[in-house]
C-alpha positions as CSV (number, residue, x, y, z in Angstrom):
1,M,127.2,89.9,93.5
2,L,125.7,87.8,96.2
3,L,122.5,87.3,94.3
4,V,124.3,86.4,91.1
5,R,126.6,84.0,92.8
6,R,123.8,82.0,94.4
7,R,122.1,81.3,91.0
8,A,125.3,81.0,89.0
9,P,126.1,77.6,87.4
10,E,129.0,75.5,88.7
11,G,132.4,76.6,87.3
12,S,131.1,80.0,86.1
13,Y,132.9,83.3,86.6
14,F,130.7,84.3,89.6
15,K,130.7,80.8,91.3
16,D,134.5,80.7,91.4
17,G,135.7,82.4,94.6
18,D,139.1,83.4,93.2
19,R,137.5,85.3,90.3
20,A,134.9,86.9,92.5
21,S,137.6,88.0,94.9
22,G,139.0,90.2,92.1
23,V,135.7,92.0,91.8
24,F,135.6,92.5,95.6
25,G,139.2,93.7,95.5
26,V,138.3,96.4,92.9
27,L,135.3,97.4,95.0
28,A,137.4,97.6,98.2
29,T,140.0,99.7,96.4
30,G,137.4,102.0,95.0
31,F,135.9,102.4,98.5
32,S,139.3,103.2,100.0
33,V,140.1,105.8,97.3
34,L,136.7,107.4,97.8
35,L,137.0,107.3,101.6
36,G,140.4,109.0,101.3
37,F,139.0,111.7,99.1
38,I,136.2,112.3,101.6
39,I,138.6,112.6,104.5
40,F,140.8,115.0,102.5
41,L,137.7,117.1,101.7
42,G,136.6,117.1,105.3
43,F,139.9,118.3,106.6
44,S,140.5,120.9,103.9
45,S,137.0,122.3,104.4
46,Y,137.5,122.4,108.2
47,D,140.9,124.1,107.8
48,E,139.4,126.7,105.4
49,S,136.6,127.4,107.8
50,R,138.9,127.8,110.8
51,S,141.2,130.1,108.8
52,G,138.3,132.2,107.7
53,A,137.0,132.5,111.3
54,E,140.4,133.6,112.5
55,Q,140.9,136.0,109.7
56,E,137.4,137.5,110.2
57,A,138.1,138.0,113.9
58,T,141.4,139.7,113.1
59,V,139.9,142.1,110.6
60,V,137.1,143.0,112.9
61,S,139.6,144.0,115.6
62,Q,141.6,146.0,113.0
63,Q,138.4,147.7,111.9
64,V,137.8,148.8,115.5
65,Q,141.2,150.5,115.4
66,T,140.5,152.0,112.0
67,A,137.2,153.4,113.1
68,Q,138.9,155.5,115.7
69,F,140.4,157.7,112.9
70,M,137.1,158.4,111.3
71,P,135.1,161.6,112.1
72,R,134.2,161.7,115.8
73,E,130.4,161.1,115.3
74,S,131.0,158.1,113.0
75,A,133.8,156.5,115.0
76,A,131.6,155.6,118.0
77,K,128.7,154.4,115.9
78,L,131.0,152.2,113.7
79,T,132.7,150.8,116.8
80,G,129.4,149.9,118.4
81,E,128.2,148.2,115.2
82,L,131.4,146.2,114.9
83,A,130.8,145.0,118.5
84,C,127.2,144.0,117.5
85,Y,128.6,142.3,114.4
86,A,131.0,140.2,116.4
87,R,128.3,139.2,118.9
88,S,126.0,138.3,116.0
89,V,128.8,136.1,114.5
90,A,129.6,134.4,117.9
91,G,125.9,133.9,118.8
92,T,123.2,133.9,116.1
93,E,125.3,132.9,113.1
94,W,127.2,130.2,115.0
95,E,124.0,128.6,116.1
96,A,122.6,128.9,112.5
97,M,125.7,127.3,111.1
98,G,125.5,124.4,113.5
99,D,121.8,123.8,112.5
100,G,122.6,124.2,108.7
101,R,120.3,127.3,108.4
102,L,122.8,130.0,107.7
103,G,123.3,129.5,103.9
104,D,123.8,132.7,102.0
105,N,122.2,135.0,104.6
106,V,123.7,138.4,105.1
107,N,124.8,139.6,108.6
108,P,122.4,142.5,109.4
109,W,125.2,144.4,111.2
110,G,127.3,144.3,108.0
111,V,124.4,146.0,106.2
112,Q,124.1,148.5,109.0
113,M,127.8,149.3,108.9
114,F,127.6,149.8,105.1
115,K,124.8,152.4,105.7
116,T,126.8,154.1,108.3
117,I,130.0,154.4,106.2
118,Q,128.0,155.8,103.3
119,R,127.1,158.8,105.5
120,V,130.7,159.4,106.5
121,D,132.3,162.5,105.0
122,P,136.0,162.4,105.6
123,R,137.5,165.9,105.6
124,T,141.2,165.5,106.8
125,A,143.9,163.4,105.2
126,A,143.8,161.0,108.2
127,E,140.1,160.6,107.9
128,Q,140.3,159.9,104.2
129,S,143.1,157.4,104.7
130,A,141.0,155.7,107.4
131,Y,138.0,155.7,105.1
132,D,140.0,154.0,102.4
133,R,141.5,151.5,104.8
134,W,138.0,150.7,106.2
135,M,136.8,149.8,102.7
136,D,139.7,147.5,102.1
137,Q,139.2,145.9,105.5
138,T,135.5,145.4,104.8
139,L,136.3,143.4,101.7
140,D,138.8,141.3,103.7
141,R,136.2,140.7,106.4
142,E,133.5,139.7,103.9
143,Q,135.9,137.3,102.2
144,A,136.8,135.7,105.5
145,R,133.1,135.4,106.4
146,V,132.5,133.6,103.1
147,D,135.4,131.2,103.9
148,R,134.0,130.6,107.4
149,V,130.4,130.0,106.2
150,H,131.5,127.8,103.3
151,G,133.1,125.3,105.7
152,A,129.9,124.9,107.6
153,E,128.0,123.7,104.5
154,G,127.9,120.1,103.5
155,I,130.9,119.3,101.4
156,M,129.6,116.0,100.1
157,P,126.8,116.0,97.6
158,L,124.0,113.4,97.9
159,P,125.2,111.2,95.0
160,L,128.6,110.8,96.6
161,W,127.0,109.6,99.8
162,L,125.0,107.1,97.9
163,I,128.0,105.7,96.0
164,L,129.9,105.5,99.3
165,F,127.1,103.5,101.0
166,V,126.7,101.2,98.0
167,I,130.5,100.5,97.8
168,S,130.8,100.1,101.5
169,G,127.9,97.5,101.5
170,S,129.5,95.6,98.7
171,S,133.1,95.6,99.9
172,S,132.2,94.8,103.5
173,C,130.6,91.5,102.5
174,T,133.8,89.4,102.1
175,C,132.2,86.4,103.8
176,C,131.3,84.9,100.5
177,S,134.9,84.8,99.3
178,S,136.1,82.7,102.2
179,P,136.9,79.1,101.3
180,T,134.4,77.6,103.8
181,R,131.6,79.8,102.7
182,R,132.4,79.0,99.0
183,R,131.8,75.3,99.7
184,E,128.5,76.1,101.3
185,L,127.3,78.1,98.3
């Protein structure tokens, strides 16, 4: 707009500040709407990630309790693997999420727990019930992990960033629509 206004003939659409202010008004409105959208996306993504982390922690603690009803040899192993899983989430995964390196990586302790539960042979009704409950809790834990990890990823694609910067550069230059600046141009 600035380049066009400098070379525009006197009395044209772009030389007239009142007409040009309408264009700047549209750009400013578009920028405001886009910025509001981005803020909404940021807060909703953060909330989803926070809820996922809370849910994952809750399910891990429930799985520790459920593991105590498994056969004796498997209970101690599953409990230890859950502790390692929790340490991995709080340590290695948290750092990787902060650096943007986590992506779709699988937690190795989740894989180890899957291998351990495959070898469990529930014999009593309590063990069978605990086994079934463990499988349900595993699904819940993995879904909560997906929610937590998704929030760490960038929510704004590159084209949206580009549009935001272009609009912000255009709408922030209101100096040309002021009456004193119009006389100078």
